[in-house]
C-alpha positions in Angstrom: 105.6 99.1 108.1 107.0 99.4 104.5 110.7 99.9 105.9 110.5 97.0 108.9 108.2 94.7 106.8 106.3 94.2 110.4 102.6 93.8 110.9 100.4 97.2 111.5 99.5 96.6 114.9 103.0 95.5 115.8 104.5 98.8 114.3 101.6 100.8 116.0 102.2 99.3 119.3 106.0 99.7 119.5 107.0 100.8 122.9 110.3 102.6 124.2 110.9 99.5 126.2 111.2 97.3 123.2 113.9 99.4 121.7 117.5 98.6 122.6 119.3 101.2 124.4 121.4 102.2 121.3 118.0 102.1 119.2 119.5 99.7 116.7 117.0 96.8 117.5 113.3 96.4 118.2 112.3 93.5 120.2 108.8 92.6 120.2 107.7 90.3 122.6 105.7 87.2 122.0 102.6 88.7 123.3 102.4 91.1 120.6 103.1 88.9 117.5 100.8 87.0 115.5 102.4 83.5 115.8 103.3 84.1 119.6 106.9 84.2 119.0 109.2 87.0 120.5 110.7 88.7 117.2 113.9 90.8 116.9 114.0 93.5 114.2 117.2 95.2 113.2 116.8 98.7 112.6 118.1 100.5 109.7 119.6 104.0 110.1 116.6 105.3 108.0 114.0 103.7 110.5 116.1 104.8 113.5 116.0 108.4 112.1 112.4 108.4 111.5 111.6 107.2 115.0 113.9 109.8 116.5 112.0 112.5 114.5 108.8 111.6 116.2 107.7 114.1 119.0 107.5 112.1 122.3 104.3 112.3 124.4 105.5 113.2 128.2 105.2 109.9 130.0 103.9 107.8 127.3 105.1 104.3 126.6 104.4 104.2 123.0 106.4 105.9 120.1 103.6 106.4 117.7 100.4 107.8 119.5 98.2 110.7 119.5 96.6 110.4 122.9 99.8 109.2 125.0 97.9 106.4 126.2 97.2 104.5 123.5 98.8 103.4 120.1 98.2 105.5 117.1 95.0 104.1 115.4 92.5 105.7 112.8 94.0 103.8 109.9 91.2 104.5 107.5 91.5 108.1 107.9 95.4 108.1 107.7 95.0 105.8 104.4 92.6 108.2 103.0 94.8 111.1 103.3 97.7 109.1 101.9 95.5 108.0 98.9 94.8 111.5 98.2 98.3 112.5 98.3 99.3 109.7 96.0 96.7 110.6 93.5 97.8 114.4 93.4 101.2 113.1 92.8 100.2 110.8 90.1 98.4 113.6 88.3 101.3 115.7 88.3 103.0 113.0 86.3 100.1 112.6 84.0 98.5 109.6 85.5 94.6 110.1 86.3 94.3 107.2 88.8 96.2 104.8 91.2 95.4 101.1 91.5 93.5 100.1 94.6 95.5 99.0 97.4 95.5 97.9 101.3 98.0 98.4 103.8 98.6 94.9 104.2 100.0 95.5 100.7 102.9 97.4 102.1 104.1 94.1 103.8 103.6 92.0 100.6 105.7 94.9 98.8 108.2 94.6 101.4 108.7 90.8 101.0 108.4 91.1 97.0 111.0 93.6 97.0 113.6 92.0 99.2 113.4 88.8 96.8 113.9 91.1 94.1 116.9 92.4 95.8 118.3 88.9 96.1 117.9 88.5 99.8 117.5 84.5 100.2 114.0 83.6 101.0 114.9 81.9 104.3 116.2 85.3 105.4 113.0 87.2 104.1 110.9 84.6 106.3 113.0 85.5 109.4 113.0 89.2 108.9 108.9 88.9 108.6 108.5 86.4 111.4 107.2 83.7 109.3 107.5 80.2 110.4 106.3 78.7 107.1 108.4 77.6 104.0 112.0 76.9 105.0 111.4 77.5 108.8 108.5 74.9 109.1 108.2 71.5 110.0 111.3 69.3 110.8 113.5 71.9 109.1 112.4 74.6 111.7 112.7 72.2 114.5 116.5 71.8 114.0 117.3 74.9 112.7 117.4 77.5 115.2 119.7 80.1 113.6 118.3 83.6 113.8 120.6 85.0 111.2 120.7 88.5 112.7 124.0 89.8 110.7 121.7 88.6 107.4 118.7 90.1 108.7 120.4 93.3 109.4 122.3 93.9 105.9 118.9 92.6 104.3 116.9 95.6 106.0 119.6 98.0 105.5 119.9 97.2 101.7 116.1 97.2 101.6 116.0 101.2 103.5 118.4 102.0 100.8 116.5 100.8 98.1 113.4 102.6 99.1 115.2 105.8 99.8 116.7 105.7 96.5 113.1 105.6 94.9 112.1 108.6 96.8 115.4 110.6 96.4 117.3 109.1 93.5 121.0 108.8 94.1 123.2 110.4 91.3 125.5 107.6 89.7 128.6 109.4 91.1 127.4 109.5 94.6 127.0 105.6 94.5 130.4 105.0 93.0 132.0 107.7 95.4 130.2 105.4 98.2 132.2 102.6 97.4 129.2 100.1 97.3 127.5 98.7 100.4 129.1 97.5 103.6 129.2 93.8 102.4 132.1 94.7 100.0 129.5 94.1 96.8 130.8 97.5 95.5 129.7 96.4 92.1 126.1 95.9 92.7 123.5 98.8 93.5 121.7 98.0 96.5 118.7 99.7 94.8 118.2 96.8 92.8 118.9 95.6 89.4 117.2 98.5 87.7 118.6 101.5 89.3 115.8 104.5 89.9 117.2 106.8 87.5 116.7 104.2 84.8 113.0 104.0 85.3 110.2 106.4 85.5 110.1 107.9 89.0 106.8 107.7 91.1 106.7 109.6 94.4 
């Protein structure tokens, strides 16, 4: 959810048929989206790696499933376990509590984080399959561009940023990488404030 910005039930119900042959694209049918519009999600290398790490259930169409016949569920229990792990990590760093949050906050964090990484708002709206704002009304009627290359670049930039928060990149490694694939070598894709410059939270 955090890496793709898609809704909880959309992620939970991901099927193998929705993935492209090379695994680089996730095509969500309109029957599974909130607004009824089919939606294409370019998958970053990190997301593809995570999907590949999930042990497949024989003959199950679902990527994320415990039964093999239905999408993963039990969100409350999973969040309770995640809260416990987060609290333990916070206490290791000298914090007694964590702020209350919901799973939907992951989507809000995704949108806010993309904006902070200077992804244009109209690209963010396309990534999360919103038809409000710059895609609403007359503008949306005439503007049919899907901006897939821009969305792909934005999602890869966001994945790099998140990965940098979990496993900070040494400055030397970033310099040796030559920057992003879009040629913006001088700008760290982790954002204006690189992880090594702020307190890290796992």
